[in-house]
N, C-alpha and C positions, 0 to 999 in steps of 0.2 A: 192597878188591880187588874184592870182590862186587861194590859199585856199581858200579864201572868196567865190570865183565864183563856185567851187565847192561844199562848204556849201550852197550856195545859190541854186546852179541845185539842189541839193537832197531834198532840202526842198520841193520846188515846183516840184516835182517826186512823193516826198510821199503824198501830198498835191491835185494830179490829180489821183490818182489811184483810180478805182469805189467802193465804199463798197458792202461789200458783199451781197446776192439777200436777205436775209431774215433779214439783219438786219437793223435796222434806229439808227442815231444816236442820244444819252439820251438826249442830248439839246431840240432835236427835236422830243423826244418820248410823240406821243396823249395818251391822260388817256385811251382808248382802242384803238385796233386796230382788229376791227372784221372781221373774215375771213373764207373765205370756204375753206373745203379741199375735192375736189374729188377723190376717189377710183376708178382708171378705169376698174381693177380687179372685183370689184363689180358691176359696171353699165353694166344693159341688156340691155339696150335700148327700155326700155317699153315705156318709155317718160311721164310716170307718174305724173314726176315733171313737165313737160310739161305743162299739162292738169290741178293739180292743181294750177300753177301760174295763168293760163289763168282764174279758176274760182276765186280767191283770187280775182286778181286783176281787174276783170274786161275787161280784154282781150274778143275783139269780133272775133266771131268767122268768120274762112276764107274761103271763099266757093273756089273753085280748081279753077276758073278763075281768082283770086284775089292773087294768092300765092307769087306774086314776091312784094305785098305789105303788106306783112301779118307783126301783131306784135307778138311776144313772145318772151318777155324776157330772158327767157330759154331755148334752145332747144337742141337737141339731132342730131347731123349729122353721116352720116353712110359713111364710106370709106372701101373697097375692099384694101385687102392688101394682097402680094404673088401672086402665079401664080397659074393656074388650074394645079393639082385638091389640091393644096394647099391653097387655095384662103380662108383667113379669114375677116371677116368685122370687121373694126377699127370704135370704137364709139369714141365720142368726143361731150360729156355734155357742153354747153357754157352758163353760166348767164354773167352778167358785172363783169368784172375784178375789180371794183373798185380800180384802179391803185393807188400806192402811187405818182408817178407823172403822173397826169394823162393828156393827150395830147388835152382832150376836153375842160377840161376846160380853158386851156390856149388860146384857141381860139374862145372860146366863145364873142362877141362883149358886151352882154347886160349883164352880170354876173349872167344869168339861169340857167347855167352849175355851180356847185360849188361844193366845198370837205369840209365835216362838217371835222373841224379840231383836235375836242376831240373824235372821233371816225373813222376817216378814211374813212366815205362813200362818194361816189361819187353819188350826188343825182341831184334834178332837179327842178326850181322855174318857173312852166308850168304858172302861171301870167306873166313872165319876157321874153319867151321865143319868137321871132318874127320868127320862122319857117326859118334861113339861112340854117340849115344842115351843117355849119360847122363841129359842134361836130362831126356828122356822118360820115362825110366825113377822120375825124383825129382819130377816132377808128379804131387803128389797127385790132380789135376782132369783128367789123358789131356787136356791141352789142347795137347798136342804131336804134330806129324806128322812121318814120315820120307818123304823120296821115294825108293821103291824102285827107281821106273823113273824114264825120262827125261817130264818134267811138258811134254804134249801142250796148247798154247794154243790149237790151231784148228784139227790136222790131222784130227779125225775127223769125221764126216756132220754127225752132232748138235751139235758143238760149233761149225762151220762157221755152222752155223744160228742157236743159241744165242750166239754170241761170235765173231762174222767179225774184229773187229778189237781185240787186248789192250791194253789200257789201258798204254800209255805213261809215266805217271808211276810204275807200281809197281814196285820191284823184279824182275827173273828169280830163277826159281831153278834150282836143277838136279839132276839126279839124285844122291843119297847124301846130302843134308843134311837136317836140321829145318829146317820152318816151322812158324807161329802165327799167329795173332791179333795185331795191331798196335794195336788200337782208332785204325785205318785214321791212322796218323800220316803217311802223306804228305800227306793231306789236311791234317790237324794245322799241319803244316809249312807248308802254303802260308799256311794260316789267320794263323796269326802272323807270318808276315812280312808279310802287307799288314798288319797290324794294327798291328808297328813300325815300318811304311815312314809310315804315319797318324801315328804318336805318339800312339797310345791304346792305352788294353786290350780286350781281348777282351770280349765280351758274354756272357754265360749263352744268347742267342738264337739267336746267332753258335758257339756251343761244341755247341750242340743238335744242330746240322744236320750236325755234324763224320762221325759215324760211319754207316755206309750202311745197317749192321739196325739201328738208331735210326730213320732215315730211311723205311725201310718198313717198319714195323712195324707192323702192321695194326689192332692192340688199342689202341698209344700204349704199348706196357707197356714201353719203354726208354727211358732217359734217359741224357744226356752231359752232365757238365760238370765244373769246378772245384771239390773238395773245400774247398780253401783260402778260399773265396767263401763266406760264410756265410747270404750272400743267393742263393746259386746251388738250381737246383732240386734236386740232389742232394744239397746239404747240409741242405735243408728237407726229403727226403724221407728222410735217412739218420737223421735224429732222429725219425720214426715208430716207435711201440712195434712195428709190424711186423716191422721191419728186423732182417736177421740177416745172420749171412756163412755161407757154407757150410764145412764143419767147423773150425769156429771153436778147436778143442782145439789144431790141430797150430801155430799161430802165425804162419803166414802171412801174415797179416793181408791178406786178398786187397781187394784197390778195383772188384770187383764187389760190390754191395751185393743184396740180396735183399728185398723185402716180401711177404709171409705175405699167403696171399688175405683168410684172417680173422682 
């Protein structure tokens, strides 16, 4: 009896050992695992990524009086580290993490927030969203935004100058719903359709050009690709000793991987 108990206890203990952060069991492995790697040593805090994302996805320009209700699918936060005279500005570029275990999907009562199982993307069905904001509260990365007012895609003078023709291939959002970074899924959809029509797989070079924030990064700090491809740029960077996730202890398993500065 004692031997059987010991064996059963060992089996139970083995079954609850947490899996490695960057690994997925082969039986649950999706067709693609699109991932973004951000090298903190390359980020210069210019916020070109933030501006490009706003233009690409028709995000309204926010006045200084509305900063608390701004919508920024990707942004860079600044934090002072160290003490005078050795103060250093720490940078934290942050898009949606597109978690493997997204808490926002779990709490959505109407299925408006869902996970694309074939690609691992966490996306939003705008037409189903009821604006309860459970997902925004559940997201530990503060990566979701509520439309407090009717989005203005060009009515203001400043917006007319910067973005006179809203991107026609990006879905429109409206007042009272949640929105967030999509890893430029509309661009990804077009690229995948093109590759399928030509009967070939996507190349690492093509995937690198999908996300607008990656294309405009002046420090070449951002990279996008398929983590399921062991030879992709993101896979090689993910194996670096500098790689880490934000809030790894939460078990969300983000698909945004950071590289430490040193």
